Steps between C-alpha positions, in 0.01 A plus 500: 500500500765639732522306832678559829548198737613534861553177679217264405262788414435709179469862606352571161190292586404803714659819361626645178840649544537860377868532570779270596853634540746204462782725418818410312728392782539525869714794649876473504655553855854628470775488763764768424814635653698815435804481277786730414355627186157660412191311608483175689598135443219245485578220750208290436154480338194324638157474368224619722143376541216586263155645545211442261221754542162381358183711451161344418134538434255241625338302224163646421202308637694341797409578862761751609475394853563132411801605287636715787493206739638256231794722417575541874494126544733435204748768569521484874779244514796497739710300247598571136286349214572459142379791287476433129348692189359345202721701267804339666382138540845356570596725785376579859590727782522413878281790623319621823279799568660806633363837608136609496224327304285776338139414425229757419134413405156659477313179565490409117839574365850484658858593427811436691875444508755292686874431474670162497853478636764272326782449740759355253396755224481212243259302285570134502427251225244234556734248342868437456670573172680191361778493232604169355594334171130480407429870510851629429495804264166626646432807708682358811835448331723253308705201577794414267707195556856513374727227357759548781244398762407853614162662479411865418178608659322828428248572781229772459353613837186686385445612857624826648649339811806261534396138475640202690527209280489122543742339256470125427789349305507131381848367399511315174856399577698430813614839649716624776443882500235753421529875469230761417628846403248785514489874545383436867814304576649152457373164629710198511494147643706193487873489433651688202808288502313164488646293202315256278772239522812492706678250716305542828259324726173534313132416529296287285118446460419131505128513463218758431147403477432790266670261242309200638155642564340162586782409752566194294851453635344457851408129533252320719675326790485122525229351717590498865761773462553682838462878512855624575383753753237304693390137464163611648420630150370231271614515139254258309297778341563674171615848404399636149546820309166680514422855402794682628749239631529186702198423711372208694302269270441202719557485878573130507510286818664528839658262728382446862770734636447782239304808513535658165397353168674628187720461198860568428726552200882506487756625256874407513686825408656483153874490484690826479723595202777299657290176519447509871176440681447689828553854632655609827408863410155518375216740414128423427225748412143376512145639478238362740131572525322440831144635528229346700166583340319434822567486875610151625657394173837311550798385308883462491756589233872432533800558286782272619863483407694179573824348440556211250387241769168691552616635836349832576729813464237775531130561435252779452136447564148640541270339761134575555386267777239748642163316452279789622675825406734623235847498661799337332869477540804510281758252641877459451667165564858366505647152489858390597582343845205671666201529262254757631269787425712820490222748505138579438314810387119547539281656221139517412441287193278756323585630147699804614195726519563607862164522661651569842765241481777751580849381484367140469340582160598253230714729299737223387300202375201656340361493144698806396834422673642167619871570451739364752845321508757294687875521516767266626857642529702229676361486860282798454133443408277794407121496467306800339208645687320828420787699359808345676691174535518345847837336563592193699837334536529123505880409518462131427329579163789723385626248242168303436387510136139559400428237232118465494187722523182354645161674463223371735143606532253344745189520706448454878306182543288656782366763256258452213549844358811548289640839405346656190842599383822326592742473220867513389472736207875495392852427626850547382822353639851648477846365593745768629881507511577267215875499405524512119599724214196564285189717479395630839131476579497856617320640799192581289372206318332493159131584548572658838288810558603824674241726660625838577252717676589875542194593705565251771876482450503107467673246285386149446640211284244237407278631777774469779603828674854581378583842643865402541552467125487879454841661469590761757419846383242387236190699486141394408374676191259779500334597164461899464202628305536470131748280301810337648740214399620188677806301389486140637827324493546132619840327542737583212481148361121481474386498135133441536316803636257450793118562477387813679169623635469832687195629679438820690225736627461818297392789729410859402563814710 
């Protein structure tokens, strides 16, 4: 049975449509100018809106006055509603009533007509099309990996409007450059001249929890160990891998002058390829989850970086001490000759769902995200917060090496409600500016993931906003209707092609 749905209501519960004019496409609007030869030159083409006239007969047996009022209620909207037809189940129009609503009845039977206006002139898919290795070769296209590390991608946009894709690329080998060649233009990021191995200052990944999923290289601290950032934080509890990462297993006990009960683990950084332990120039990516399932829940999580003598260099933390509401803070600390809190940013410890939280919404540490990082470059300390790194300059830390990483999770002793979710989901550590001739850990690590979104014009690497990676003049790709081809090329020395997944919305004029 043919059905027509408008908003949350089925119009076909009340009427049988005798004519619906969806048409083929919206009208072209041409801008032209005179030229020296015959005719005119087309300067630009723009698709206009679309109108869908609809004629109907009220279903026999229904009260024509009831139907008249019901249709008036459904169609009298001052905002667009989704219009869909059962013979096109995967598409909808954003439509609103325009012009006069015709309705003629004799008390027993009724006929009428109305027109719905579609401002963008297009039908939208109810879901996004996805092309990946699993469905390669199907109706959406083909992905072919080549032995030289490149990838040839045939994309089939079955819509009649251009599509703005999201392209997710996972590196299966270290990489320093990426280009996407397409009929809509060329996109590129990274550094095309980056070498795989030359005599330069290089970076080296020392640890990645993706290769140590239980965090086994982080060891429980000895009894009585002092928290490097604050001795007010007791460390006699226990951390354990649970569900998604390190969580607080046992709060332990506290001393008379302590106000947080918790556990702590530590890892001494592995030696670099030169056999040296410690990094003046250092990078760490970590993924944190902080979601209070109820108002008044509390907790504290810290990632602390110290020298070889356990003296604090810098720290990144999440503190939820609000025992009645849901406000939390992300905190940045430094050590050196004047240990102190460098900054604090408030946020609502929800799951990133909004609900009126505004700019305090937990967009960084929720179930879906959690990506953040820390960078030390000599005296410069940088802490990631909501799309950007916040810099601080601590001159007396310029030559201090980070040698250990501490993870602390605890609960405020005045509270009996611990946060539902407070965990360290993963962490990696990188040493920068190592002097040696050998393979360079490149700017894009193995397993790193690029997300290139043409609709929003954004780039992220492992969830961290990375707009500055795009090369000047590069353009985000746009898929025309029909078939087109993308050639993905990484650095020239890459031999293992990356994994690719592309998704887009198919729209019909």
